[in-house]
N, C-alpha and C positions, 0 to 999 in steps of 0.2 A: 428721595433725598439725594444730595450731591456728595460724592466722595472723590477726593483727589487721590489719584494713583501717582506716586513718585517713583521714578526709576533712577537708580544710582549706578555709577561706574559704567561698565560695558553694556549694561542693559539700556541705559539712556541712549548710547550710540546705536544699538541694535533697533531700538524703538523709533529712533529719529526724533526723540524729544525727551525731556527730563521729567515731564509730568503730563497728565491729562485729567480732566474731570469727567466722571461717569455718573449716570443715574443708577441708584441701587435701592433695593428694598431691604429693610432691616433684617429680614429673614434670609436674604442671600448669604451664602457662605463666602468666606474669604477665598476659598479655592475657586468658586464660580467666577469671582471677579478677576482672579489671576488667570484663569483659563480664557476668559473673554478677552483680556488684554493680550494674551499670547496669540490668540487667533487673529486679532486685529493687526498686530505687528508682524506675525508670521516668521518664517525663516529662522534667521540667527537668534532672534529674541526667544522664539518658541523652543529652540534647541538648548538655549541657556537655562530655561526655566523648567522644562520637562525632559525626563530621560526617554530612552527608546521605547519603554513600556507605557509611556503616557503619565507616569507618576511625577510629582514635583521633585526636583533634584534636592537631595539631602543637604547640599551645600548652599542652597538659596536661603537667605535670611529675609523674613517677612516681619514687618512691624505695623501695628495698628495704633495710630496716635502715639507713636514713640515706644510702645510696649511690644516686645517680641511675641509673635504668634507661633506657637509650636504645633498646634493642631489646626490645620487649614480648613477642617470641616466645620468649624464653629461659625455661627451666624455673625454677620457684620455687626448687628446691633443698631440701635437708634442714634447713639451719640457719636459714632465714629465719623471723623471728618477726613482722615487721610490714611492711606495704606502705602507703605514704602517697601519696595522690592530691591534687594541688594545681592549682587553676586558675591562669591567668597572674598574677592579683593575688590573693594569699591573705589579705593583711591580718594584723592582730594577733590 
């Protein structure tokens, strides 16, 4: 299935785009999609998403189809169409 990853604020600048479409399996976790996105974008994006220990930053806001995701280890599921990543201050 195709999932759109949306990047807001500084993450969009660091990724060089505001969104991308990726192929995902419903059993993939939200964290695995975020990790893959960070590896593709690298550098500044990765540093904004993960801390020095490789854990997702606590200040990162993640939403799945508009609903906040608190536990990134949950499977994406079959009906998800977009996942949005927002830094603490996303701006307009």
